[in-house]
SEZADREN-798565 format. One record per residue (C-alpha): residue in one letter; residue number from 1; x, y, z. Coordinates in nm, 4 decimals, always signed. Layout:
// SEZADREN-798565
A;NUM;X;Y;Z .
...
// end
This chain:
// SEZADREN-798565
M;1;+7.6701;+10.2539;+12.7931 .
K;2;+7.7425;+9.8961;+12.6832 .
T;3;+7.9727;+9.7913;+12.3986 .
R;4;+8.0939;+9.4615;+12.2549 .
A;5;+8.4694;+9.4346;+12.2156 .
A;6;+8.7608;+9.1988;+12.1506 .
V;7;+8.9662;+9.1813;+12.4697 .
L;8;+9.3069;+9.0326;+12.5482 .
R;9;+9.3390;+8.9213;+12.9098 .
K;10;+9.6677;+8.7298;+12.8977 .
G;11;+9.9568;+8.7048;+12.6536 .
G;12;+9.9326;+8.3993;+12.4293 .
E;13;+9.5562;+8.3683;+12.4605 .
Q;14;+9.3000;+8.4318;+12.1874 .
W;15;+9.0933;+8.7497;+12.1627 .
Q;16;+8.7773;+8.7161;+12.3730 .
I;17;+8.4532;+8.8803;+12.2631 .
T;18;+8.2819;+9.0322;+12.5649 .
E;19;+8.0478;+9.3111;+12.6695 .
L;20;+8.2025;+9.6074;+12.8498 .
D;21;+8.0841;+9.9209;+13.0200 .
L;22;+8.2002;+10.2406;+12.8532 .
D;23;+8.2100;+10.5768;+13.0307 .
E;24;+8.0857;+10.8974;+12.8738 .
P;25;+8.3531;+11.1250;+12.7248 .
K;26;+8.5150;+11.3714;+12.9608 .
A;27;+8.6750;+11.7062;+12.8755 .
N;28;+8.8469;+11.7065;+12.5344 .
E;29;+8.7260;+11.3502;+12.4634 .
V;30;+8.4834;+11.2081;+12.2090 .
L;31;+8.2662;+10.8985;+12.1767 .
V;32;+8.3308;+10.7232;+11.8449 .
R;33;+8.0991;+10.4691;+11.6864 .
M;34;+8.3586;+10.2469;+11.5229 .
E;35;+8.2656;+10.1296;+11.1740 .
A;36;+8.5851;+9.9549;+11.0644 .
A;37;+8.9158;+9.8403;+11.2139 .
G;38;+9.2283;+9.7092;+11.0473 .
L;39;+9.3815;+9.3814;+11.1644 .
C;40;+9.7384;+9.5023;+11.2057 .
H;41;+10.0347;+9.2866;+11.3042 .
S;42;+10.1129;+9.5117;+11.6021 .
D;43;+9.8026;+9.3824;+11.7808 .
E;44;+9.9237;+9.0289;+11.7086 .
H;45;+10.2576;+9.1179;+11.8739 .
I;46;+10.0711;+9.2208;+12.1874 .
R;47;+9.8498;+8.9119;+12.1787 .
R;48;+10.1441;+8.6775;+12.1434 .
T;49;+10.3828;+8.8420;+12.3894 .
G;50;+10.1521;+9.0174;+12.6343 .
K;51;+10.3906;+9.3154;+12.6369 .
A;52;+10.1313;+9.5750;+12.7370 .
R;53;+9.9090;+9.6542;+13.0309 .
L;54;+9.6419;+9.3846;+13.0346 .
P;55;+9.3503;+9.3374;+13.0073 .
L;56;+9.3324;+9.5416;+12.6889 .
V;57;+9.0773;+9.6238;+12.4218 .
G;58;+9.2567;+9.5608;+12.0931 .
G;59;+9.2679;+9.7639;+11.7764 .
H;60;+9.4596;+10.0784;+11.6839 .
E;61;+9.3585;+10.1115;+11.3187 .
G;62;+9.0042;+10.2457;+11.3190 .
A;63;+8.7492;+10.4748;+11.1602 .
G;64;+8.3996;+10.5801;+11.2552 .
V;65;+8.1620;+10.8613;+11.3441 .
I;66;+8.1672;+11.1043;+11.6364 .
E;67;+7.8570;+11.0261;+11.8448 .
A;68;+7.9177;+11.2618;+12.1381 .
A;69;+8.1747;+11.5141;+12.2545 .
G;70;+8.2862;+11.6170;+12.6017 .
P;71;+8.3462;+11.9765;+12.7123 .
G;72;+8.6132;+12.1740;+12.5304 .
V;73;+8.6372;+11.9634;+12.2141 .
T;74;+8.7326;+12.1805;+11.9145 .
R;75;+8.9124;+11.9556;+11.6643 .
V;76;+8.6009;+11.7576;+11.5634 .
K;77;+8.2250;+11.7735;+11.6233 .
V;78;+7.9328;+11.5345;+11.6538 .
G;79;+7.8559;+11.3748;+11.3175 .
D;80;+8.2109;+11.4042;+11.1808 .
R;81;+8.3593;+11.0995;+11.0107 .
V;82;+8.7096;+11.0332;+11.1432 .
A;83;+9.0140;+10.8136;+11.1070 .
C;84;+9.1952;+10.7323;+11.4299 .
S;85;+9.5583;+10.8324;+11.4622 .
Y;86;+9.7251;+10.5587;+11.6661 .
I;87;+9.9596;+10.8243;+11.8029 .
P;88;+9.7646;+11.1176;+11.9526 .
V;89;+9.8620;+11.4592;+11.8184 .
C;90;+9.8303;+11.7393;+12.0734 .
G;91;+9.9618;+12.0014;+11.8292 .
T;92;+10.1505;+12.2041;+12.0898 .
C;93;+10.4312;+11.9937;+12.2409 .
R;94;+10.7908;+12.0375;+12.1238 .
Y;95;+10.7589;+11.7601;+11.8662 .
C;96;+10.4208;+11.8548;+11.7214 .
S;97;+10.5216;+12.2193;+11.6960 .
T;98;+10.8374;+12.1285;+11.5021 .
G;99;+10.6686;+11.9027;+11.2470 .
K;100;+10.7296;+11.5699;+11.4212 .
Q;101;+10.3746;+11.4769;+11.5180 .
N;102;+10.4645;+11.1069;+11.5184 .
L;103;+10.6687;+11.1775;+11.8331 .
C;104;+10.3945;+11.3668;+12.0196 .
D;105;+10.4398;+11.3503;+12.3960 .
A;106;+10.0773;+11.2357;+12.4268 .
G;107;+10.1794;+10.9010;+12.2760 .
K;108;+10.3345;+10.7985;+12.6095 .
N;109;+10.0196;+10.6049;+12.7094 .
A;110;+10.0150;+10.3747;+12.4051 .
A;111;+10.1088;+10.0557;+12.5924 .
I;112;+9.8846;+10.1422;+12.8865 .
G;113;+9.5768;+10.2571;+12.6994 .
C;114;+9.4640;+10.5216;+12.9456 .
L;115;+9.3453;+10.8656;+12.8427 .
V;116;+9.5330;+11.1912;+12.8968 .
D;117;+9.4168;+11.2167;+13.2584 .
E;118;+9.5618;+10.8664;+13.3176 .
T;119;+9.2211;+10.7061;+13.3765 .
F;120;+9.0295;+10.4462;+13.1747 .
R;121;+8.6923;+10.4456;+12.9971 .
F;122;+8.6439;+10.0692;+12.9415 .
H;123;+8.5409;+9.8524;+13.2407 .
D;124;+8.4372;+9.4879;+13.2667 .
S;125;+8.1572;+9.3322;+13.4723 .
N;126;+8.3936;+9.3023;+13.7710 .
G;127;+8.4748;+9.6716;+13.7605 .
E;128;+8.8270;+9.6151;+13.6260 .
D;129;+8.9689;+9.8932;+13.4074 .
L;130;+9.0707;+9.8127;+13.0507 .
G;131;+9.2847;+10.0301;+12.8288 .
G;132;+9.2504;+10.0612;+12.4524 .
M;133;+9.5371;+9.9623;+12.2235 .
C;134;+9.7319;+10.2825;+12.1496 .
V;135;+9.4569;+10.4749;+12.3324 .
V;136;+9.2144;+10.3771;+12.0536 .
G;137;+9.0569;+10.0342;+12.1098 .
S;138;+8.8972;+10.0016;+11.7650 .
F;139;+8.8069;+9.6354;+11.8243 .
S;140;+8.5154;+9.7752;+12.0235 .
Q;141;+8.1863;+9.8855;+11.8668 .
Y;142;+8.2207;+10.2132;+12.0572 .
A;143;+8.5227;+10.3803;+12.2142 .
V;144;+8.6026;+10.7025;+12.3973 .
L;145;+8.9109;+10.8734;+12.2556 .
S;146;+9.0984;+11.1940;+12.3073 .
E;147;+9.0123;+11.4415;+12.0344 .
W;148;+9.3881;+11.4337;+11.9659 .
S;149;+9.3440;+11.0806;+11.8280 .
C;150;+9.0927;+11.1898;+11.5625 .
V;151;+9.1548;+11.3051;+11.2057 .
K;152;+8.8491;+11.4273;+11.0137 .
I;153;+8.7947;+11.2564;+10.6782 .
E;154;+8.5817;+11.3452;+10.3762 .
D;155;+8.2359;+11.1934;+10.3277 .
Y;156;+8.3430;+11.0024;+10.0146 .
V;157;+8.6121;+10.8002;+10.1937 .
P;158;+8.4986;+10.4439;+10.2820 .
F;159;+8.5483;+10.3609;+10.6483 .
E;160;+8.7547;+10.0506;+10.5731 .
I;161;+9.0045;+10.2593;+10.3777 .
A;162;+9.0132;+10.5296;+10.6443 .
A;163;+9.0863;+10.2610;+10.9047 .
L;164;+9.3886;+10.1348;+10.7120 .
V;165;+9.5266;+10.4848;+10.6607 .
S;166;+9.5104;+10.5418;+11.0365 .
C;167;+9.8244;+10.3260;+11.0718 .
G;168;+9.9495;+10.0706;+10.8185 .
V;169;+9.9122;+10.2655;+10.4957 .
T;170;+10.0576;+10.5868;+10.6345 .
T;171;+10.3389;+10.4072;+10.8187 .
G;172;+10.4475;+10.2224;+10.5062 .
F;173;+10.4041;+10.5074;+10.2597 .
C;174;+10.5894;+10.7549;+10.4813 .
S;175;+10.8643;+10.5020;+10.5618 .
A;176;+10.9561;+10.5499;+10.1984 .
T;177;+10.8734;+10.9161;+10.1397 .
I;178;+10.9715;+11.0672;+10.4775 .
A;179;+11.1885;+10.8332;+10.6873 .
G;180;+11.3553;+10.6923;+10.3765 .
D;181;+11.3457;+11.0188;+10.1801 .
V;182;+11.3260;+10.8286;+9.8500 .
Q;183;+11.4254;+11.0477;+9.5567 .
A;184;+11.3591;+11.0237;+9.1840 .
G;185;+11.5853;+10.7604;+9.0302 .
D;186;+11.6635;+10.5828;+9.3582 .
T;187;+11.6959;+10.2081;+9.3896 .
V;188;+11.4854;+10.0914;+9.6841 .
V;189;+11.4610;+9.7508;+9.8504 .
I;190;+11.1636;+9.6626;+10.0732 .
F;191;+11.1794;+9.3640;+10.3081 .
G;192;+10.8249;+9.2420;+10.3793 .
T;193;+10.5151;+9.3160;+10.1728 .
G;194;+10.2263;+9.2957;+10.4177 .
G;195;+9.9929;+9.5799;+10.5043 .
V;196;+10.2833;+9.8160;+10.5838 .
G;197;+10.5399;+9.6957;+10.3319 .
M;198;+10.2994;+9.7056;+10.0389 .
N;199;+10.2547;+10.0762;+10.1033 .
A;200;+10.6288;+10.1266;+10.1331 .
V;201;+10.6423;+9.9764;+9.7835 .
Q;202;+10.3919;+10.2200;+9.6401 .
G;203;+10.5369;+10.5087;+9.8408 .
A;204;+10.8802;+10.4389;+9.6929 .
R;205;+10.7376;+10.4144;+9.3436 .
Y;206;+10.5285;+10.7299;+9.3838 .
A;207;+10.8349;+10.9212;+9.5070 .
G;208;+11.0194;+10.8289;+9.1880 .
G;209;+11.2079;+10.5123;+9.2745 .
K;210;+11.3482;+10.3669;+8.9533 .
N;211;+11.4068;+10.0148;+9.0830 .
V;212;+11.1700;+9.9031;+9.3594 .
I;213;+11.2655;+9.5556;+9.4785 .
A;214;+11.0257;+9.3658;+9.7063 .
I;215;+11.1439;+9.0691;+9.9158 .
D;216;+10.8955;+8.8367;+10.0869 .
P;217;+10.8773;+8.4573;+10.1312 .
V;218;+10.5039;+8.4503;+10.0454 .
E;219;+10.4433;+8.4146;+9.6710 .
Y;220;+10.0933;+8.5650;+9.6910 .
K;221;+10.2319;+8.8850;+9.8411 .
L;222;+10.5049;+8.9090;+9.5801 .
E;223;+10.2484;+8.8822;+9.3009 .
R;224;+10.0428;+9.1575;+9.4603 .
A;225;+10.3537;+9.3744;+9.5113 .
K;226;+10.3852;+9.4054;+9.1328 .
E;227;+10.0397;+9.5642;+9.1258 .
F;228;+10.1526;+9.8239;+9.3803 .
G;229;+10.4660;+9.9286;+9.1933 .
A;230;+10.7408;+9.6740;+9.2577 .
T;231;+10.9675;+9.6420;+8.9553 .
H;232;+11.1337;+9.3235;+9.0836 .
T;233;+11.0220;+9.0643;+9.3412 .
F;234;+11.2147;+8.7913;+9.5220 .
A;235;+11.1530;+8.5346;+9.7923 .
D;236;+11.5277;+8.5050;+9.8620 .
P;237;+11.7505;+8.8028;+9.9625 .
V;238;+12.0565;+8.6305;+9.8123 .
K;239;+11.8998;+8.6191;+9.4672 .
A;240;+11.7697;+8.9712;+9.5129 .
K;241;+12.1205;+9.0989;+9.5808 .
E;242;+12.2557;+8.9335;+9.2665 .
V;243;+12.0051;+9.1248;+9.0560 .
L;244;+12.0590;+9.4403;+9.2622 .
I;245;+12.4304;+9.4343;+9.1829 .
D;246;+12.3536;+9.4059;+8.8133 .
L;247;+12.0893;+9.6803;+8.8166 .
T;248;+12.3134;+9.9301;+8.9964 .
R;249;+12.6527;+9.8368;+8.8486 .
G;250;+12.7604;+9.7261;+9.1920 .
Q;251;+12.6547;+10.0392;+9.3788 .
L;252;+12.3695;+9.8598;+9.5631 .
A;253;+12.0532;+10.0216;+9.6998 .
D;254;+12.0078;+10.3853;+9.7936 .
K;255;+11.7377;+10.2971;+10.0463 .
V;256;+11.6428;+9.9685;+10.2154 .
I;257;+11.3169;+9.9625;+10.4127 .
C;258;+11.2462;+9.6839;+10.6625 .
T;259;+10.8766;+9.6273;+10.7304 .
V;260;+10.8669;+9.2554;+10.8134 .
G;261;+10.6205;+9.1490;+11.0831 .
D;262;+10.8892;+9.0125;+11.3165 .
M;263;+11.2192;+9.1936;+11.2813 .
N;264;+11.5409;+9.0113;+11.3698 .
N;265;+11.9142;+9.0420;+11.3165 .
D;266;+11.9123;+8.8283;+11.0031 .
V;267;+11.6859;+9.0811;+10.8314 .
V;268;+11.8928;+9.3747;+10.9577 .
K;269;+12.2193;+9.2224;+10.8369 .
A;270;+12.0726;+9.1378;+10.4974 .
A;271;+11.9378;+9.4920;+10.4677 .
V;272;+12.2718;+9.6513;+10.5518 .
D;273;+12.4469;+9.4151;+10.3112 .
M;274;+12.2258;+9.5427;+10.0267 .
T;275;+12.2749;+9.9122;+10.1088 .
G;276;+12.5255;+10.1133;+9.9097 .
K;277;+12.7563;+10.3958;+10.0138 .
A;278;+12.5722;+10.6774;+10.1942 .
G;279;+12.2559;+10.4696;+10.1773 .
T;280;+11.9805;+10.4547;+10.4393 .
I;281;+11.8377;+10.1507;+10.6174 .
V;282;+11.4884;+10.2237;+10.7531 .
I;283;+11.3709;+10.0011;+11.0394 .
T;284;+10.9913;+10.0106;+11.0570 .
G;285;+10.9063;+9.6513;+11.1553 .
V;286;+10.8656;+9.5660;+11.5224 .
G;287;+11.0656;+9.2965;+11.6978 .
Y;288;+11.2003;+9.2098;+12.0405 .
Y;289;+11.5710;+9.1538;+11.9756 .
D;290;+11.9077;+9.3137;+12.0441 .
M;291;+12.0434;+9.4566;+11.7213 .
V;292;+12.3961;+9.3338;+11.6487 .
L;293;+12.6110;+9.4569;+11.3589 .
P;294;+12.9820;+9.4190;+11.2822 .
G;295;+13.1863;+9.7207;+11.3892 .
G;296;+13.2458;+9.9765;+11.1136 .
I;297;+12.9728;+9.8450;+10.8832 .
L;298;+12.7953;+10.1804;+10.8977 .
I;299;+13.0949;+10.4108;+10.9386 .
G;300;+13.3086;+10.2753;+10.6575 .
Y;301;+13.0326;+10.3203;+10.4011 .
H;302;+12.8731;+10.6317;+10.5541 .
R;303;+12.5460;+10.4420;+10.5850 .
R;304;+12.2607;+10.5655;+10.8008 .
M;305;+12.0323;+10.3533;+11.0214 .
Q;306;+11.6924;+10.5225;+11.0582 .
G;307;+11.4208;+10.4101;+11.2977 .
A;308;+11.0707;+10.4868;+11.1738 .
L;309;+10.7709;+10.5464;+11.4015 .
F;310;+10.4561;+10.6005;+11.1907 .
G;311;+10.7061;+10.6352;+10.9058 .
G;312;+10.7865;+10.9839;+11.0304 .
A;313;+10.4357;+11.1012;+10.9362 .
N;314;+10.2508;+11.4059;+11.0581 .
P;315;+9.9076;+11.2403;+11.0905 .
L;316;+9.6983;+11.5587;+11.0738 .
Y;317;+9.8572;+11.6345;+10.7369 .
D;318;+9.9655;+11.3017;+10.5916 .
I;319;+9.6460;+11.1008;+10.6501 .
P;320;+9.4322;+11.3465;+10.4464 .
K;321;+9.7127;+11.3789;+10.1912 .
I;322;+9.7282;+11.0060;+10.1238 .
L;323;+9.3493;+10.9858;+10.1039 .
G;324;+9.3655;+11.2701;+9.8513 .
L;325;+9.6207;+11.0778;+9.6441 .
W;326;+9.3883;+10.7770;+9.6503 .
H;327;+9.0900;+10.9892;+9.5439 .
A;328;+9.2953;+11.1220;+9.2522 .
G;329;+9.3904;+10.7678;+9.1485 .
D;330;+9.7587;+10.8079;+9.2316 .
V;331;+9.7789;+10.5302;+9.4941 .
K;332;+9.5875;+10.2071;+9.5560 .
L;333;+9.4018;+10.1609;+9.8833 .
S;334;+9.0853;+9.9584;+9.8298 .
E;335;+9.3020;+9.6891;+9.6672 .
L;336;+9.4755;+9.6354;+10.0012 .
V;337;+9.1649;+9.4798;+10.1563 .
S;338;+9.1916;+9.1034;+10.1132 .
R;339;+8.8974;+9.0016;+10.3297 .
R;340;+8.6411;+9.1466;+10.5686 .
Y;341;+8.5534;+8.9952;+10.9071 .
T;342;+8.2929;+9.0445;+11.1779 .
L;343;+8.3964;+9.1061;+11.5376 .
D;344;+8.3196;+8.7414;+11.6168 .
Q;345;+8.5625;+8.6325;+11.3425 .
I;346;+8.8606;+8.8281;+11.4742 .
N;347;+9.0692;+8.5232;+11.5678 .
E;348;+9.0065;+8.3750;+11.2231 .
G;349;+9.1220;+8.7040;+11.0722 .
Y;350;+9.4468;+8.6979;+11.2649 .
Q;351;+9.5084;+8.3362;+11.1724 .
D;352;+9.4736;+8.4367;+10.8069 .
L;353;+9.7296;+8.7123;+10.8680 .
I;354;+9.9721;+8.4646;+11.0266 .
D;355;+9.9187;+8.2217;+10.7370 .
G;356;+10.0065;+8.4915;+10.4822 .
K;357;+9.6632;+8.4910;+10.3186 .
N;358;+9.5920;+8.8630;+10.3527 .
I;359;+9.7556;+9.1888;+10.2597 .
R;360;+9.5173;+9.3427;+10.5098 .
G;361;+9.2077;+9.2048;+10.6774 .
V;362;+8.9434;+9.4504;+10.7919 .
L;363;+8.6959;+9.4110;+11.0771 .
I;364;+8.3546;+9.5581;+10.9924 .
H;365;+8.1493;+9.6431;+11.3007 .
E;366;+7.7804;+9.5582;+11.3064 .
H;367;+7.5459;+9.8100;+11.4686 .
// end
């Protein structure tokens, strides 16, 4: 069949809208009619740097409807509404079976975009194979996914919300509640309040954080962070630390969560500097840099540096859980959507992200 998609052919170029050929689903695969896709910063990383197998169909936050299923599919069925897990969950590998679905062995093809059998379903007019970002490719009207990449959602959940929970919301929320293990009464600092960081803010608040301090250079995002549970907001880490010292009687933060779009050593050092004894620094944001810290800065204060992939989430459990919290009115999700775009407006959407205009832009597919 034919599908229109946003394709990246070379690092540094813009997304190109083109028509592709899409194979039918094979064993344990499904055809998804994509309804919505989140414009996440991780796709912008790939666009800017080209650090993936190219050409590539973009998009790893997605939601839609199962249109067809290949032989052996049991997790979902035709007609099901699904959110896409950007890390496939096989359910049986060492990591899935021990409650670490975010580390599933099936996630090894994320940067390549091929399916489990190491072949591709997208092809261009020249017969060249294209992978899908994180084996999803939600910037296409239709995509063939492994059933392991699908999480069934309830009928009342809007597709645009389901798309955001397939990555950014869950990554941020669980960076606080799982990777950060925020406890009632904790003081928590969040660096960066975009689509991931804003959910780290509300995850920290929901978990019982007493002081939730958001740091971001964009005033618009700081104002919005207050709506999502931030008790204090700052554009400058130096000023934030002054208030942090006063709030904690010098003990500093229990947890510091780094979700900035482009991580670097300046952010890491500032985060460590604001972390108290036995505190945890969670590194969720992506960046291409060599981490450098002064010797003893962790040991002397018994601090812990925690990397966070998907926030430590178990997608098959945590995606429905967060949607349930939203349905009960305990967390905000629809408020995350700053603007909606068509497929043809994708480059405009990413420029708005770069300019700090959006908490999260959402691509709405036209069928």
